[in-house]
PyMOL commands that place a pseudoatom at each C-alpha (Angstrom):
pseudoatom trace, name=CA, resn=MET, resi=1, chain=A, elem=C, hetatm=0, pos=[-3.449, 6.751, -8.780]
pseudoatom trace, name=CA, resn=ASN, resi=2, chain=A, elem=C, hetatm=0, pos=[-6.246, 7.173, -6.544]
pseudoatom trace, name=CA, resn=LYS, resi=3, chain=A, elem=C, hetatm=0, pos=[-9.654, 5.314, -6.398]
pseudoatom trace, name=CA, resn=ALA, resi=4, chain=A, elem=C, hetatm=0, pos=[-11.649, 7.586, -8.653]
pseudoatom trace, name=CA, resn=GLU, resi=5, chain=A, elem=C, hetatm=0, pos=[-8.703, 7.675, -11.370]
pseudoatom trace, name=CA, resn=LEU, resi=6, chain=A, elem=C, hetatm=0, pos=[-8.973, 3.917, -11.183]
pseudoatom trace, name=CA, resn=VAL, resi=7, chain=A, elem=C, hetatm=0, pos=[-12.556, 3.430, -11.527]
pseudoatom trace, name=CA, resn=SER, resi=8, chain=A, elem=C, hetatm=0, pos=[-12.116, 5.941, -14.782]
pseudoatom trace, name=CA, resn=ALA, resi=9, chain=A, elem=C, hetatm=0, pos=[-9.352, 3.777, -16.134]
pseudoatom trace, name=CA, resn=ILE, resi=10, chain=A, elem=C, hetatm=0, pos=[-11.297, 0.518, -15.447]
pseudoatom trace, name=CA, resn=ALA, resi=11, chain=A, elem=C, hetatm=0, pos=[-14.387, 2.322, -17.175]
pseudoatom trace, name=CA, resn=GLU, resi=12, chain=A, elem=C, hetatm=0, pos=[-12.580, 3.125, -20.186]
pseudoatom trace, name=CA, resn=LYS, resi=13, chain=A, elem=C, hetatm=0, pos=[-10.720, -0.182, -20.844]
pseudoatom trace, name=CA, resn=ALA, resi=14, chain=A, elem=C, hetatm=0, pos=[-13.740, -2.206, -20.470]
pseudoatom trace, name=CA, resn=GLU, resi=15, chain=A, elem=C, hetatm=0, pos=[-15.955, -0.029, -22.147]
pseudoatom trace, name=CA, resn=CYS, resi=16, chain=A, elem=C, hetatm=0, pos=[-18.699, 0.090, -19.199]
pseudoatom trace, name=CA, resn=THR, resi=17, chain=A, elem=C, hetatm=0, pos=[-20.160, 3.351, -17.285]
pseudoatom trace, name=CA, resn=LYS, resi=18, chain=A, elem=C, hetatm=0, pos=[-18.058, 4.554, -14.374]
pseudoatom trace, name=CA, resn=VAL, resi=19, chain=A, elem=C, hetatm=0, pos=[-21.032, 3.223, -11.922]
pseudoatom trace, name=CA, resn=GLN, resi=20, chain=A, elem=C, hetatm=0, pos=[-20.329, -0.395, -13.187]
pseudoatom trace, name=CA, resn=ALA, resi=21, chain=A, elem=C, hetatm=0, pos=[-16.664, 0.139, -12.988]
pseudoatom trace, name=CA, resn=LYS, resi=22, chain=A, elem=C, hetatm=0, pos=[-17.065, 1.384, -9.459]
pseudoatom trace, name=CA, resn=ASN, resi=23, chain=A, elem=C, hetatm=0, pos=[-19.374, -1.680, -8.277]
pseudoatom trace, name=CA, resn=ALA, resi=24, chain=A, elem=C, hetatm=0, pos=[-17.126, -3.903, -9.677]
pseudoatom trace, name=CA, resn=LEU, resi=25, chain=A, elem=C, hetatm=0, pos=[-13.848, -2.456, -7.944]
pseudoatom trace, name=CA, resn=GLU, resi=26, chain=A, elem=C, hetatm=0, pos=[-15.531, -2.179, -4.645]
pseudoatom trace, name=CA, resn=ALA, resi=27, chain=A, elem=C, hetatm=0, pos=[-16.716, -5.906, -5.221]
pseudoatom trace, name=CA, resn=PHE, resi=28, chain=A, elem=C, hetatm=0, pos=[-13.367, -6.899, -5.559]
pseudoatom trace, name=CA, resn=LEU, resi=29, chain=A, elem=C, hetatm=0, pos=[-12.040, -4.904, -2.851]
pseudoatom trace, name=CA, resn=SER, resi=30, chain=A, elem=C, hetatm=0, pos=[-14.882, -6.499, -0.488]
pseudoatom trace, name=CA, resn=ILE, resi=31, chain=A, elem=C, hetatm=0, pos=[-14.363, -10.180, -1.601]
pseudoatom trace, name=CA, resn=THR, resi=32, chain=A, elem=C, hetatm=0, pos=[-10.130, -9.530, -1.358]
pseudoatom trace, name=CA, resn=SER, resi=33, chain=A, elem=C, hetatm=0, pos=[-11.011, -8.013, 2.230]
pseudoatom trace, name=CA, resn=ASP, resi=34, chain=A, elem=C, hetatm=0, pos=[-13.137, -10.991, 3.347]
pseudoatom trace, name=CA, resn=THR, resi=35, chain=A, elem=C, hetatm=0, pos=[-10.892, -13.784, 2.048]
pseudoatom trace, name=CA, resn=LEU, resi=36, chain=A, elem=C, hetatm=0, pos=[-7.843, -12.363, 3.903]
pseudoatom trace, name=CA, resn=LYS, resi=37, chain=A, elem=C, hetatm=0, pos=[-9.938, -11.973, 7.013]
pseudoatom trace, name=CA, resn=LYS, resi=38, chain=A, elem=C, hetatm=0, pos=[-10.489, -15.614, 7.030]
pseudoatom trace, name=CA, resn=GLY, resi=39, chain=A, elem=C, hetatm=0, pos=[-6.678, -16.401, 6.382]
pseudoatom trace, name=CA, resn=ASP, resi=40, chain=A, elem=C, hetatm=0, pos=[-6.796, -17.549, 2.791]
pseudoatom trace, name=CA, resn=LYS, resi=41, chain=A, elem=C, hetatm=0, pos=[-4.761, -16.324, 0.078]
pseudoatom trace, name=CA, resn=ILE, resi=42, chain=A, elem=C, hetatm=0, pos=[-5.747, -14.722, -3.457]
pseudoatom trace, name=CA, resn=SER, resi=43, chain=A, elem=C, hetatm=0, pos=[-3.515, -15.712, -6.436]
pseudoatom trace, name=CA, resn=LEU, resi=44, chain=A, elem=C, hetatm=0, pos=[-4.159, -13.726, -9.418]
pseudoatom trace, name=CA, resn=ILE, resi=45, chain=A, elem=C, hetatm=0, pos=[-2.044, -15.392, -12.356]
pseudoatom trace, name=CA, resn=GLY, resi=46, chain=A, elem=C, hetatm=0, pos=[0.316, -12.712, -14.261]
pseudoatom trace, name=CA, resn=PHE, resi=47, chain=A, elem=C, hetatm=0, pos=[-0.382, -10.217, -11.316]
pseudoatom trace, name=CA, resn=GLY, resi=48, chain=A, elem=C, hetatm=0, pos=[0.489, -11.661, -8.061]
pseudoatom trace, name=CA, resn=THR, resi=49, chain=A, elem=C, hetatm=0, pos=[-0.390, -13.008, -4.496]
pseudoatom trace, name=CA, resn=PHE, resi=50, chain=A, elem=C, hetatm=0, pos=[-2.110, -11.477, -1.307]
pseudoatom trace, name=CA, resn=ALA, resi=51, chain=A, elem=C, hetatm=0, pos=[-1.561, -13.498, 1.945]
pseudoatom trace, name=CA, resn=VAL, resi=52, chain=A, elem=C, hetatm=0, pos=[-1.791, -13.015, 5.441]
pseudoatom trace, name=CA, resn=SER, resi=53, chain=A, elem=C, hetatm=0, pos=[1.193, -13.247, 7.545]
pseudoatom trace, name=CA, resn=GLN, resi=54, chain=A, elem=C, hetatm=0, pos=[1.914, -13.670, 11.217]
pseudoatom trace, name=CA, resn=ARG, resi=55, chain=A, elem=C, hetatm=0, pos=[4.380, -10.880, 12.310]
pseudoatom trace, name=CA, resn=ALA, resi=56, chain=A, elem=C, hetatm=0, pos=[6.272, -11.875, 15.682]
pseudoatom trace, name=CA, resn=ALA, resi=57, chain=A, elem=C, hetatm=0, pos=[6.372, -9.517, 18.468]
pseudoatom trace, name=CA, resn=ARG, resi=58, chain=A, elem=C, hetatm=0, pos=[9.350, -7.633, 19.106]
pseudoatom trace, name=CA, resn=LYS, resi=59, chain=A, elem=C, hetatm=0, pos=[10.794, -4.951, 21.127]
pseudoatom trace, name=CA, resn=GLY, resi=60, chain=A, elem=C, hetatm=0, pos=[11.141, -1.590, 19.866]
pseudoatom trace, name=CA, resn=ARG, resi=61, chain=A, elem=C, hetatm=0, pos=[12.256, 2.056, 20.966]
pseudoatom trace, name=CA, resn=ASN, resi=62, chain=A, elem=C, hetatm=0, pos=[10.373, 5.108, 21.363]
pseudoatom trace, name=CA, resn=PRO, resi=63, chain=A, elem=C, hetatm=0, pos=[12.487, 7.657, 19.550]
pseudoatom trace, name=CA, resn=ARG, resi=64, chain=A, elem=C, hetatm=0, pos=[11.318, 10.621, 21.499]
pseudoatom trace, name=CA, resn=THR, resi=65, chain=A, elem=C, hetatm=0, pos=[12.228, 8.970, 25.277]
pseudoatom trace, name=CA, resn=LYS, resi=66, chain=A, elem=C, hetatm=0, pos=[14.399, 6.028, 23.861]
pseudoatom trace, name=CA, resn=GLU, resi=67, chain=A, elem=C, hetatm=0, pos=[12.525, 4.079, 26.416]
pseudoatom trace, name=CA, resn=VAL, resi=68, chain=A, elem=C, hetatm=0, pos=[12.347, 0.302, 25.145]
pseudoatom trace, name=CA, resn=ILE, resi=69, chain=A, elem=C, hetatm=0, pos=[8.638, -0.870, 24.468]
pseudoatom trace, name=CA, resn=LYS, resi=70, chain=A, elem=C, hetatm=0, pos=[6.928, -3.993, 23.549]
pseudoatom trace, name=CA, resn=ILE, resi=71, chain=A, elem=C, hetatm=0, pos=[5.521, -4.181, 19.940]
pseudoatom trace, name=CA, resn=PRO, resi=72, chain=A, elem=C, hetatm=0, pos=[2.773, -7.073, 20.061]
pseudoatom trace, name=CA, resn=ALA, resi=73, chain=A, elem=C, hetatm=0, pos=[2.383, -9.867, 17.297]
pseudoatom trace, name=CA, resn=LYS, resi=74, chain=A, elem=C, hetatm=0, pos=[-0.348, -8.828, 14.609]
pseudoatom trace, name=CA, resn=LYS, resi=75, chain=A, elem=C, hetatm=0, pos=[-1.400, -10.429, 11.000]
pseudoatom trace, name=CA, resn=VAL, resi=76, chain=A, elem=C, hetatm=0, pos=[-0.217, -8.113, 7.948]
pseudoatom trace, name=CA, resn=VAL, resi=77, chain=A, elem=C, hetatm=0, pos=[-1.052, -8.563, 4.450]
pseudoatom trace, name=CA, resn=LYS, resi=78, chain=A, elem=C, hetatm=0, pos=[1.638, -9.123, 2.060]
pseudoatom trace, name=CA, resn=PHE, resi=79, chain=A, elem=C, hetatm=0, pos=[1.693, -9.134, -1.661]
pseudoatom trace, name=CA, resn=LYS, resi=80, chain=A, elem=C, hetatm=0, pos=[4.177, -11.056, -3.904]
pseudoatom trace, name=CA, resn=ALA, resi=81, chain=A, elem=C, hetatm=0, pos=[4.236, -9.793, -7.392]
pseudoatom trace, name=CA, resn=SER, resi=82, chain=A, elem=C, hetatm=0, pos=[4.458, -12.191, -10.243]
pseudoatom trace, name=CA, resn=ALA, resi=83, chain=A, elem=C, hetatm=0, pos=[7.291, -12.177, -12.464]
pseudoatom trace, name=CA, resn=ASP, resi=84, chain=A, elem=C, hetatm=0, pos=[5.213, -11.417, -15.401]
pseudoatom trace, name=CA, resn=LEU, resi=85, chain=A, elem=C, hetatm=0, pos=[4.083, -8.166, -13.558]
pseudoatom trace, name=CA, resn=ILE, resi=86, chain=A, elem=C, hetatm=0, pos=[7.151, -6.574, -13.356]
for i in range(1, 86): cmd.bond("trace and resi %d" % i, "trace and resi %d" % (i + 1))
show_as sticks, trace
zoom trace
């Protein structure tokens, strides 16, 4: 499902216009992004939890040259599904 299909599904389920559904989805995505950038987590009961995790620096290998390279540490978003979701 892509974004346009999701907007259509939200509009149908919530019995609102596609414009209203698109605005609600964009607001949710913006708030989620801002919250995760601050390092906070988002828990949606019955759905799951979005959280930021620190990935440690590590060594990798360039598959073309077989040269060992350093992969820097970085923050990644992780999602843990609720038991009710699955």
